[in-house]
C-alpha positions in Angstrom: -45.9 27.0 -86.6 -43.8 27.1 -89.8 -43.2 23.7 -91.3 -40.3 24.7 -93.5 -42.2 24.4 -96.7 -41.8 27.3 -99.1 -44.3 26.8 -101.9 -43.0 29.4 -104.4 -40.5 32.2 -105.1 -42.7 34.9 -103.6 -43.0 33.0 -100.4 -39.3 32.5 -100.3 -38.8 36.3 -100.7 -41.3 37.0 -97.9 -39.5 34.6 -95.5 -36.1 36.0 -96.3 -37.1 39.6 -96.1 -38.9 38.9 -92.7 -35.7 37.3 -91.3 -33.6 40.1 -92.6 -35.9 42.7 -91.0 -35.9 40.9 -87.7 -32.2 40.9 -87.6 -31.7 44.5 -88.7 -34.3 45.7 -86.2 -32.4 44.0 -83.4 -28.8 44.6 -84.5 -27.9 47.9 -82.8 -29.3 46.9 -79.5 -27.8 43.4 -79.8 -24.4 44.9 -80.5 -24.7 47.1 -77.4 -25.7 44.1 -75.3 -22.9 41.9 -76.7 -25.2 39.5 -78.5 -23.5 40.2 -81.8 -19.7 39.9 -81.9 -17.6 40.8 -84.9 -15.3 37.8 -85.6 -14.2 35.6 -88.5 -13.0 32.1 -89.1 -10.6 30.5 -88.7 -9.9 32.4 -85.4 -12.7 33.1 -82.9 -12.5 35.3 -79.8 -14.2 32.8 -77.5 -13.0 30.6 -74.7 -12.7 26.8 -75.2 -16.1 25.2 -74.8 -17.9 28.6 -74.6 -21.0 27.2 -76.4 -23.0 24.1 -76.5 -23.7 24.4 -80.2 -22.1 26.3 -83.1 -24.0 26.6 -86.4 -22.4 27.5 -89.7 -24.8 28.1 -92.6 -24.0 28.8 -96.2 -20.3 29.6 -95.7 -18.0 26.6 -95.1 -18.1 24.1 -98.0 -20.2 26.5 -100.1 -17.1 28.5 -101.0 -14.8 25.5 -101.7 -13.2 27.1 -104.7 -12.5 30.3 -102.9 -11.3 28.7 -99.6 -8.9 25.8 -99.6 -9.0 22.5 -97.6 -6.6 23.9 -95.0 -9.0 26.9 -94.3 -11.9 24.5 -94.0 -10.0 22.2 -91.6 -8.8 25.1 -89.5 -12.2 26.6 -89.3 -13.9 23.4 -88.3 -11.2 22.8 -85.6 -11.8 26.3 -84.3 -15.6 25.8 -84.2 -15.0 22.5 -82.4 -12.8 24.3 -79.9 -15.5 26.8 -78.9 -18.5 24.4 -79.0 -19.3 20.9 -77.9 -21.3 20.3 -81.1 -20.9 21.9 -84.5 -23.4 21.7 -87.4 -22.6 22.9 -91.0 -25.2 23.3 -93.7 -25.2 22.7 -96.7 -22.4 20.4 -97.8 -22.5 21.7 -101.4 -20.1 24.0 -103.1 -21.4 26.8 -105.2 -21.7 24.6 -108.3 -24.2 22.4 -106.6 -21.8 19.4 -106.1 -20.6 18.1 -102.7 -17.6 20.0 -101.5 -14.3 18.3 -102.2 -13.1 19.4 -98.7 -15.7 17.4 -96.9 -13.7 14.2 -96.7 -10.5 15.8 -95.4 -12.4 17.8 -92.8 -14.2 14.7 -91.6 -11.0 12.6 -91.5 -9.1 15.3 -89.6 -11.8 15.8 -87.0 -12.2 12.0 -86.5 -8.5 11.7 -86.0 -8.8 14.4 -83.3 -11.4 12.4 -81.4 -14.6 13.9 -82.7 -17.7 12.0 -83.7 -18.5 13.1 -87.3 -21.8 12.3 -89.1 -23.5 13.5 -92.2 -27.3 13.7 -91.6 -30.3 14.2 -93.8 -32.3 17.3 -93.1 -35.8 18.2 -94.3 -34.8 21.6 -95.5 -33.5 21.8 -99.1 -32.6 25.4 -100.1 -30.5 24.2 -103.1 -31.4 21.1 -105.1 -29.5 18.2 -103.5 -28.5 20.4 -100.5 -30.4 18.5 -97.8 -27.5 17.2 -95.7 -25.6 18.7 -92.8 -22.3 17.9 -91.1 -22.7 17.2 -87.4 -19.6 17.0 -85.2 -19.7 16.2 -81.5 -17.1 15.6 -78.9 -15.9 12.0 -78.9 
């Protein structure tokens, strides 16, 4: 079992290339079977509560300079609409600092009855990027 530790750059490259190959090998069949759906935030083509869990990795918060607070809030509200729980990782913008949109997203979701926490995770892809946002129905 993989423990999440990546000892060096060469190991990171192998892990990333293996993940990419697994995805690409499955993509065409997965599209035919409906396991991959083309969609984009902040509007998703799924029913309310369609999923138990929605994951967003290396998109929201990372592109804080390119996407404004309104986009982040709308996107998180949409993820919360389609899933009972939403997790976003990391909480850093591209410059390596915590996203300036995190507080407004958290406050908006809390105001709409969601339980919002920031939790430490053992995985640290970027220096200081070892926290995730976890949002659950209130």
